[in-house]
N, C-alpha and C positions, 0 to 999 in steps of 0.2 A: 504494501500500499504507500501509497506516496502523499502528502499533503502540499497543496499547490499554495503554498507563501510566497511573499515577495518579500525586498531585504526593503525596509521603508527608507533604514540608513544613508541607502543611495538618493533618496526623491529628489530632495531640492537639489543635487548637482546634476540629476540627468533632468528635471527639466528647464535649468539655466543652459546645458547643452542643445535641448530642444530651439530654444528662444534665441540660440546661437545660430543654431543652422537657418530659423526662418529669417532673421535679421538678414544673415549674409544671402539667403535667394534673394529677396524682395528689393536688397539694398539699390540695385540700378532705379529701383522705380521711388524710397524713400529714406529719408532717415531717423526717421521715426523708432525710437525703441516700440518693441510691443507688450501693448498691455497685456500681464503675465495672470492668470486665472488658473489657479493650482486648485487638482483633486483631491478629495481626499486620502490620502496615501492608502488607505484598508476600508475593505466595506463600500465600494463606489459601485460595482455595479446592481444595476437594478432588473437585468435580463440575462440566463442565459441558459445555455441546450448544452445538456452531458449526453453521451453515447451510453449507451447501456450494457456493458461486456460481461456474458454469460460464462460464468467459470464453476465446474464440481458442483454442476447443480444451484449457484446462487447468484444474484444478481450486483453487478458494481457499479458504478460512477468513472466514466473513465474519460480522459482527453487523448486529444492528438498534440506532439509537437510538433513545432512548425516543422516544414520542410519530411515529418517522418508521417504516412498516413495507411501503415500497413499491420503494427500495432499499440495500441493505445496502451497508456500509463493508467491504473486505476488511483481514484483518488480518495480520500475520506474526509476532507475540507477543505475549501473553495474561498481562502479570505480574501478576497478583492469581492465574491459577492457581496451583497447586502446580510448584515444581520440577521433578517428575517430569514431571506433563502436559507442561509446557514442553520435555522433553525428549525426548517421544516424539511431541508434533503437527508440529513439521518428519518425523520419520522419516515417520510415516504417511502422508502428503503428497505426499511424496518416492515413496512406493509406488502411492500412488493415481496420479500423475502420471505413471507409468511403466507402467502398464496399463491398457489399456480397459476390459479385463474388472472393474478394480476400479472405476475413476474413473465408467464409462457409469451416467447415471440415479443415481448417486449422489446423494442430498436432504441429507442429516446425519452428521457425527460426534460422538459423545458421549463423553467420556471422565470415567470413575472411579477416582480413586485414593485413598491411604490414607496417615497421617503413615506407619505401617509400611513403605513401599515395595510394597504390592502395586497390580495396575490392571488396570483390562478397558477396553478400547475396543468400541464397539459404531457401525457403521457400517449407515444406516438409507437405503434403496434406494425409487426408482420404479418396479419390476421385480422378475419371478423369479428367484429366486436358483439356482442351478442347478449341476451338479458343477463345472463349469470355474471356476467364481465361488468354491468350497469350493477346489479346487488353490492358487487363489492368496490366498485368503484364508490359507489354512496355511502356507504360506511366508512372510507378513509376518507371522502368530504366531511362528513359527519365528525370525526374524532381531530381531522385538522383542524375545523372550524373556517377553510379557504375553497372556493370551488373546483374542480376538478374539469377535464375536459378531455375526451377519448380523440382519438385521431389512427385511424388505419385510411388504406389505401382507398376515394370516394367514400368517407365514412370522415362523419365530425359529428362527435356525439357531446350534446352540451347537459350537461348536469344541472346546471346552475344560470350561470353564465359564461360569454367567454371575450369579458373584459374585465379591467381592475379599474378601479379609481384614483385618482392622483391629487393631489392637495399641495400647490406649491404658493409659499409664504414668501411677497418681496413687496417690504415696505411695511403699508397699511391694509395690502389687499393680499387678497386667497384665491388664489385662480383655480378653477375644477377641471378636469380632463376626465374624460372617459379614452382610455388607450386597450383598442380591439387586440384579442391575440393576433399575432400573424403581420400586423399591420408596422409601418414602422413608428417606434420612440425613442429618447435618447437613453442611450446606455448608460449615462452617467448621471444621475441625480441632480445632484450639485451643479455639474460642470451645464447641466437642462438651465436650471434657475443663474447661474453665472450669464448665459449666453442670451436670457429672456432678461436680465438685468439691464447688461449691456448694453442690449438694442436697443431698448426703455431709454437710456442714459443720451446714447445717438441721437436718440430722436424728439427728445424734452422739450426740442422750441421750432418744434416743425410748426409746418400751414400746411393749405390746401389736401390733398387726398393721396393715399399709400395703395399702391398696388403691389400686392407678394404674390410670387411664383413659387409652385413645389409648398404651400404650405403646410402641407398632411392634416391632423387634424386642430389644428388651427392653434400649436403649442406657441409661436411668437408671436401669430397674426392678432391674438385676443386682446394678451397686455398690450399691441401696441396705439390701439383701437383708439384710446384716452386721447395719443398725440395725434390723433388727424380728424379731419372734418367727416373721413368717410375713405372706406376702405374697399378694395375688391380685390379676392385672393381669389387664385385657381392650384387645382390638386389635384392628378391622373385617376387616382385611385378611389373608386366607389366607395370602399369601405371607409377611407381617412374622410373625405366627403361627407359622407354619415354622419361619423362621429365626429366632424366640426361643425356639423350643422347641431347636433345637441349641444355641446360644448359653446354653442353662441347663446343660445336658450339659458344652460344651465349657470354662466355668467354672465346674464342679462344686458348683453351689446347687442344695438341696435344700427349700429351705424356700418355693416360688415355685411356683405353679401359674396357667398362662396360659388364657383361654376366649376365644372369637373371639364377641366381644359386641359391637354398636355399644353407643355412651356410652346412647343411648337403651335399648338394651332391657336392658341392665345395672340402668337407674333401674326400668325396670318389674319387674324380676326381686325386686330388694332390695326393692322396695314391694310385692310379692304378687302384681302384678295381673295376669301370665301366668306362666306355668313355660318353660321353655327347656329342648331336651334335652340342650342343649350344657352345662347347667349339671348331668348328672342327677349325676357324681360328685362334687360341690362342695357341701358343708353350709355356705350362707351363715350361717345360724344360731350355725356353731360358731365365727365370726371376734371376734376382739374389736379391731377399729378404732379406734386413734387418727387417722390419719393418712391425706389419701387427695392422691393424687398428679395434679393433668389439667394435659396437656401438648395440647392441641385447635388443630386447624384455626384458620385466619384467623377464621371467622365465630363465634369464642370458644365456650364451654357453651349449650345449648337452655336452654328456663325449666325444664323439668323436672327436666334433671339440677342446674342450677344452685341447684335448693330442695332437690336432693340433697346436695349436697356440703355445705350451709349444715349439715347437723346433726353435723359431722363436729366432734371439737373443732380441729381443726388442718390447713387445708387448704393445700398447696405447688403454685402455683399459675404455670406459666411460660408465656409467651405469643412468641407470633411477631408478634400485632397488639394493642397494648397498646390501641388505640382499644375492642374489644371486650372486651379486660380489664377496662377502664373501667365499658363496659356492665353486665355482672356485676358489679361490687364496687360499684356502687349496690344491688345487693341482699344482696350478703354482709355490705356493714359494716351489715347490721344487727343482725348475731348477732357478726360479727368485726372485729379489729380487725389492723392489718397491725404486723408485727413486726420483719421484715427484707424490703428492698426490692433490689431488684440491676435494672442495666442491663447487658444481653448483645450486644455491637457485631458480629451477624455477617454483616452488610455494611456494610465500611467504605466513605465516600465518596459513601453513598448516606443519602435520608432514613428507611431502615429501620430499626427498634429493635424489639429484643426484651427483656421483661423479666421479671422474678421476683418474687413476693409470697408469703412467710408470711403465712399470716392464723392467729389464732389467738382462741379461741372469748373474749367478753369475760365 
């Protein structure tokens, strides 16, 4: 057995090394020092997926080392995971090993937790799940006090619910979010809070309207609404759009509209290349956009979207891949300069870096 632990003594030095690399990478475009947002050194991951390794009739949690995907290593503690995740992991494993129905052909286990103390456990199988499995899973759900979800090929069995509810405190406001299993959520809760706080600070003196692309479940969108007259946000995932609509209502937001469009589709719509039925209730010409917020996937902005956002006075660009952000910056720097620069340490003890830029028209 192995314990998945990290050497917290090295954390500050590792973060400074990340900052130095990011500063060097962006030195062609700015002399600013990145604002640093460190992660908690342990218990920072709110979601994780574990392979279930079967050996001598017993199930174990297992993970793969980077670059080694044939033989996983068994773990019995996951210190980077949230404290709630670590409390639930041995209870779930004990129940699985005490029940052949729960253990047989169990392939992986996923834990989704929140800073506010909610959790969802998903058990994924290489077999059809039947009523007998459901009975055992309900007993486990009752014991844990948190919902269990079962998955197999073409099966999804929701015993209670397929989401968690997060509550994030920022200043004197508490924001509530429905986070659906299988959809994107920020894995590091405190870094998520830092991103929202930084974006709110960047936008605190804003005027006019905000456009957001890739809005997800409204994680950034909803807190920013108080800084703008109106907000229009787009997201391609139907699950995320539905969650965002519920989050809008839960947070009492009245100046935000969300439409299900990709960034490429929205670019075509705003350029009047083609109409979209999903925009029939939205008058794009009535907006006075002063700011665009983008938080794209690792591939960054496509060429047409990059050209479209360059027309905005201010661009708030949060990236999970500074390399593709740099590639976009080669174009955006022709029209905009960097006014704010941030590093968010989403995944400590790794080479992964996330960055934020406020670009202002020259």
